[in-house]
C-alpha positions as CSV (number, residue, x, y, z in Angstrom):
1,M,74.6,-12.7,-12.0
2,L,76.0,-10.9,-13.9
3,A,76.9,-9.0,-11.2
4,L,78.7,-11.7,-9.5
5,L,80.5,-13.2,-13.0
6,S,81.6,-9.0,-13.2
7,R,83.5,-9.6,-10.7
8,D,85.0,-12.6,-11.0
9,R,84.5,-13.2,-14.3
10,P,85.1,-9.5,-15.7
11,T,86.3,-9.9,-19.3
12,Q,84.3,-13.1,-20.0
13,A,81.2,-10.5,-18.0
14,K,82.2,-8.1,-20.7
15,A,82.2,-10.0,-23.8
16,I,78.6,-10.5,-21.8
17,H,78.0,-7.5,-22.7
18,R,78.9,-7.0,-25.7
19,G,77.3,-9.7,-27.5
20,A,74.0,-8.0,-25.7
21,I,74.9,-4.9,-26.8
22,A,74.9,-5.8,-30.9
23,Y,72.5,-8.5,-30.7
24,Y,69.5,-6.0,-29.0
25,R,70.9,-2.7,-31.6
26,E,69.6,-4.7,-34.8
27,R,65.7,-4.1,-32.4
28,L,65.4,-1.2,-30.8
29,G,61.8,-1.3,-31.9
30,A,60.1,-2.7,-29.0
31,P,60.5,-0.4,-24.9
32,A,62.3,-4.2,-23.4
33,D,64.8,-4.6,-26.4
34,V,65.2,-0.4,-25.9
35,A,65.7,-0.7,-21.9
36,E,68.1,-4.1,-22.4
37,Y,70.4,-2.6,-25.5
38,L,70.7,0.7,-22.8
39,Y,71.3,-1.3,-19.7
40,H,74.1,-3.9,-21.5
41,S,75.5,-0.2,-23.4
42,L,75.2,1.2,-19.4
43,V,76.5,-1.8,-17.2
44,L,79.9,-1.8,-19.8
45,D,80.9,2.2,-19.5
46,E,82.9,1.7,-22.4
47,D,80.9,4.8,-24.1
48,P,79.1,8.3,-22.8
49,P,76.4,7.6,-21.7
50,D,74.8,10.9,-23.5
51,Q,75.8,9.0,-27.1
52,L,73.8,6.6,-27.1
53,M,70.7,8.3,-26.8
54,P,69.2,12.4,-27.2
55,Q,66.5,10.9,-25.8
56,V,64.5,8.1,-23.2
57,P,61.2,7.0,-23.2
58,Q,59.7,7.1,-20.2
59,D,58.4,3.2,-21.1
60,V,61.8,1.8,-21.7
61,G,63.1,4.0,-18.2
62,S,60.7,3.1,-16.1
63,L,62.2,-1.0,-17.1
64,L,65.3,0.8,-16.7
65,A,64.5,2.4,-13.1
66,S,64.6,-0.8,-10.8
67,S,67.8,-1.2,-12.6
68,I,69.8,2.2,-11.7
69,E,71.7,1.1,-8.6
70,E,73.3,-1.7,-10.7
71,L,74.9,0.4,-13.0
72,P,78.2,2.2,-12.7
73,P,78.1,6.2,-11.7
74,R,77.7,7.7,-14.7
75,G,75.6,5.7,-16.4
76,A,73.3,5.7,-13.1
77,A,74.3,9.5,-13.2
78,W,73.1,10.1,-16.9
79,L,70.2,7.7,-16.7
80,A,69.1,9.5,-13.2
81,S,69.7,13.0,-15.3
82,V,67.7,12.0,-18.7
83,M,64.6,10.5,-16.3
84,G,64.2,12.2,-13.5
85,F,65.2,8.7,-11.1
86,K,65.6,9.9,-7.4
87,V,69.3,8.9,-6.6
88,D,72.3,8.9,-4.3
89,P,73.9,12.4,-4.4
90,S,77.4,11.0,-4.3
91,V,75.7,9.7,-8.4
92,F,76.7,12.9,-9.3
93,E,79.7,13.5,-7.4
94,K,81.8,12.1,-10.5
95,A,79.2,13.2,-13.5
96,S,79.5,15.4,-15.7
97,L,78.0,18.8,-15.0
98,A,76.1,18.4,-17.7
99,E,74.3,15.8,-16.6
100,W,74.1,16.8,-13.3
101,E,72.2,19.9,-14.9
102,R,69.9,18.0,-16.2
103,Y,69.1,15.8,-13.2
104,T,69.0,20.1,-11.2
105,G,67.4,21.6,-13.1
106,R,63.8,19.5,-12.9
107,R,64.6,18.6,-9.4
108,A,64.6,22.6,-8.7
109,L,62.1,22.9,-11.6
110,R,59.8,21.4,-9.6
111,A,60.4,23.3,-6.3
112,S,59.2,26.7,-8.3
113,L,56.0,25.7,-7.8
114,Y,55.9,25.5,-4.4
115,A,59.2,26.3,-3.1
116,P,61.2,29.5,-5.1
117,R,64.4,29.5,-1.9
118,D,64.4,25.5,-1.5
119,A,65.3,25.3,-5.0
120,L,67.9,28.1,-4.8
121,S,70.0,26.0,-3.1
122,L,69.6,23.3,-4.9
123,L,70.9,25.2,-7.9
124,A,73.3,26.1,-5.1
125,E,74.5,23.0,-5.3
126,R,77.7,23.5,-8.3
127,G,78.0,27.2,-8.6
128,E,79.8,26.5,-12.8
129,R,77.7,26.0,-15.6
130,T,78.3,24.8,-19.3
131,P,77.8,27.8,-21.4
132,G,74.3,29.0,-21.9
133,S,73.2,26.9,-19.7
134,A,69.6,26.3,-18.9
135,L,70.3,27.4,-15.4
136,Y,70.7,31.1,-16.0
137,A,67.3,31.6,-17.0
138,L,65.6,28.9,-14.2
139,E,67.7,31.1,-11.2
140,A,67.2,34.2,-12.4
141,R,63.6,33.9,-13.1
142,L,63.4,32.9,-8.9
143,H,65.2,35.3,-7.6
144,L,62.6,37.4,-9.5
145,L,60.3,35.3,-7.3
146,I,61.4,36.3,-4.6
147,D,61.9,39.3,-5.1
148,N,65.4,40.1,-5.9
149,P,66.2,41.4,-9.2
150,V,69.6,42.2,-8.2
151,A,70.3,38.8,-8.1
152,A,68.0,38.1,-10.7
153,V,70.4,40.2,-12.9
154,E,74.1,39.4,-11.9
155,V,72.6,36.0,-12.6
156,I,71.9,36.2,-15.9
157,M,74.7,39.0,-16.6
158,A,76.7,36.0,-16.8
159,G,74.9,33.2,-18.8
160,L,74.1,35.9,-21.3
161,T,78.4,36.4,-21.4
162,S,78.9,32.6,-20.7
163,M,76.6,32.2,-24.3
164,P,79.3,30.7,-27.1
165,V,79.9,31.8,-30.5
166,D,77.2,29.5,-32.1
167,A,74.7,30.1,-28.8
168,N,70.6,28.5,-28.9
169,A,69.4,31.6,-30.4
170,G,65.8,30.8,-28.3
171,R,68.1,30.8,-25.4
172,C,69.2,34.1,-25.6
173,V,66.2,35.5,-26.6
174,E,65.1,34.4,-23.1
175,M,67.7,35.5,-21.4
176,L,67.5,39.0,-22.2
177,W,63.5,39.2,-21.9
178,V,64.6,38.4,-18.3
179,A,67.2,40.5,-17.6
180,A,65.2,43.0,-18.9
181,Q,62.2,42.2,-16.4
182,A,64.8,42.2,-14.0
183,L,66.2,45.8,-14.6
184,R,62.6,46.9,-15.0
185,R,62.4,45.9,-11.1
186,L,64.7,47.8,-10.8
187,S,62.9,51.3,-11.7
188,R,66.3,51.1,-14.8
189,P,63.1,50.8,-18.4
190,Q,66.1,52.6,-20.5
191,E,68.9,49.7,-19.8
192,A,65.7,47.4,-20.1
193,D,64.2,48.7,-23.2
194,A,68.3,47.4,-24.3
195,R,68.2,43.9,-23.4
196,L,64.6,44.1,-25.0
197,E,65.9,45.9,-28.5
198,E,68.8,42.5,-28.6
199,A,66.1,40.4,-28.3
200,E,63.6,41.7,-31.0
201,R,66.4,41.6,-32.9
202,L,67.6,38.3,-31.9
203,A,63.6,37.6,-32.4
204,K,63.4,38.1,-36.0
205,G,65.1,35.3,-36.0
206,L,63.5,32.5,-35.0
207,E,61.2,30.1,-36.9
208,D,57.5,31.0,-34.3
209,P,56.8,34.6,-33.8
210,L,54.9,34.9,-30.9
211,P,58.7,36.0,-28.7
212,N,58.7,38.5,-31.2
213,V,55.2,39.7,-30.2
214,Q,55.9,39.7,-27.0
215,V,58.9,41.6,-26.7
216,L,57.7,44.1,-29.0
217,V,54.7,44.6,-26.9
218,Q,56.6,45.1,-23.6
219,R,59.2,47.7,-25.4
220,L,55.9,49.6,-26.6
221,E,54.3,49.4,-23.4
222,L,58.1,51.2,-22.2
223,R,57.0,53.4,-23.5
224,D,53.2,54.2,-22.5
225,G,55.2,54.5,-19.1
226,P,59.2,55.4,-17.9
227,L,59.8,55.9,-21.3
228,E,56.8,58.2,-22.1
229,G,57.5,61.2,-25.1
230,Q,59.6,59.0,-27.4
231,R,56.7,59.2,-30.8
232,R,59.0,58.5,-33.4
233,E,60.5,54.8,-31.7
234,R,56.7,54.1,-30.2
235,E,55.8,55.1,-33.9
236,A,58.6,52.7,-35.9
237,L,57.4,49.9,-32.8
238,L,54.3,49.6,-33.9
239,G,55.2,49.3,-37.5
240,R,56.7,46.5,-36.5
241,L,54.3,44.9,-34.6
242,L,52.3,45.0,-37.0
243,E,53.8,43.5,-39.9
244,V,55.3,40.5,-36.8
245,L,51.1,40.0,-36.4
246,A,50.0,40.1,-40.4
247,S,52.9,36.6,-40.5
248,M,51.2,35.2,-37.3
249,T,48.3,31.8,-38.2
250,P,45.2,31.6,-36.1
251,D,47.5,28.6,-34.0
252,H,49.8,31.7,-32.2
253,A,46.5,33.0,-31.1
254,L,44.8,30.0,-30.1
255,R,48.5,28.9,-28.4
256,E,48.9,32.5,-26.7
257,P,45.5,34.0,-26.9
258,E,46.1,37.3,-24.0
259,L,49.8,37.6,-25.7
260,V,48.2,38.4,-29.0
261,A,44.9,39.7,-27.1
262,H,47.4,42.2,-25.4
263,A,48.6,43.2,-28.2
264,I,46.1,44.5,-30.3
265,A,45.1,46.1,-27.7
266,L,47.7,48.4,-28.5
267,I,47.3,48.7,-31.9
268,P,45.3,52.2,-33.2
269,S,41.8,52.1,-34.0
270,H,42.6,53.9,-37.1
271,F,44.1,50.0,-38.0
272,A,41.6,47.7,-36.4
273,D,39.3,46.9,-39.4
274,S,42.6,45.0,-41.6
275,A,41.8,41.5,-42.2
276,D,44.6,40.6,-40.4
277,L,43.8,42.2,-36.9
278,E,39.5,41.3,-37.3
279,R,41.3,37.3,-37.3
280,L,43.4,37.1,-35.5
281,M,40.6,39.0,-32.9
282,M,37.7,36.4,-33.7
283,T,40.3,33.8,-32.6
284,T,41.9,35.9,-29.3
285,A,38.4,36.6,-26.7
286,T,40.3,37.0,-24.2
287,P,39.9,40.7,-23.2
288,A,43.2,42.1,-22.2
289,T,43.8,43.9,-18.9
290,G,46.3,45.5,-18.1
291,P,50.4,45.6,-18.5
292,L,51.5,42.6,-19.8
293,E,53.9,40.5,-16.8
294,A,55.7,37.5,-17.5
295,T,59.0,36.0,-16.3
296,T,58.5,33.6,-19.4
297,L,58.8,33.8,-23.5
298,A,56.2,31.7,-25.2
299,G,57.1,30.0,-28.0
300,L,60.3,28.8,-27.4
301,D,59.3,25.2,-26.4
302,A,61.7,24.1,-29.1
303,Y,65.4,25.7,-27.9
304,R,64.6,24.5,-24.7
305,E,65.9,21.4,-23.2
306,T,63.7,18.2,-22.3
307,W,63.6,18.7,-18.8
308,E,61.9,22.5,-18.8
309,L,59.9,20.9,-21.1
310,E,58.4,17.6,-18.6
311,V,57.1,20.3,-16.0
312,D,53.4,21.4,-15.8
313,T,54.5,25.4,-14.4
314,G,50.6,26.1,-14.7
315,G,52.2,27.8,-17.7
316,R,53.8,31.4,-17.8
317,E,54.9,33.0,-14.1
318,R,52.6,36.3,-16.0
319,A,51.6,38.8,-12.5
320,V,55.0,38.0,-11.4
321,L,56.6,41.1,-11.8
């Protein structure tokens, strides 16, 4: 009915939509009322969709799924990008880059679980990226999955170059970590350690200590391998790792027992009787075996976009490298 009215009497239809928006804006409690507010706002298409609501609850999105074909292209693209609805690709021809990234990022992350090359093809549909985009790290990790570290370095360095002045610190740390993994694969340990050094500096400012632990563990492991002989630097890194471990709570160890076990295994035996380490060792029953290998960092969920957290990848990709 409203679709016909919009075609034949657009002024009257807009008035109805504005009235509905005003009515439901005061009743944003029940999912059905929120869905009505979003539907009329998206159909009216006067305000940027991403300013309507920062996140759409799943139960609200489900109510709007059947109406997505009634929406203008901008509204349909936004709703598909935040909810992961399948829509005709043409919807995104006029969508903003951020909306396309949300939609494609979610699809690529799902595809990465079984077909990383297909995931890369999805990301290649557009060459441009928003500054500091989450797609840079995702694309680089996919290149590592198909054993192409050269391409991974190119992508991640482009991502680091794009970071704005007020950059997402967690995203910067993640990109530096991925860059280090690619450089290690290319047998360039000095450059890898330089990226990890930058990551350690930024990770100190994060609320969660786990990213810093992971970075320090790998910097120490480099000094047990290709950078062996840097005794003074190794001792300094051990001191900083001890400080971070001492600041951790049992909750951190429970969230990442394997990572914490790796860290504790690097601590010399004469430090192992400290109360802080004993407390963590009691929490982490997971034995530490082999070097830590992962293309993603622990403890960065607070810095990720919603779509990155919706797809269960079965944990971080250990043993990829």
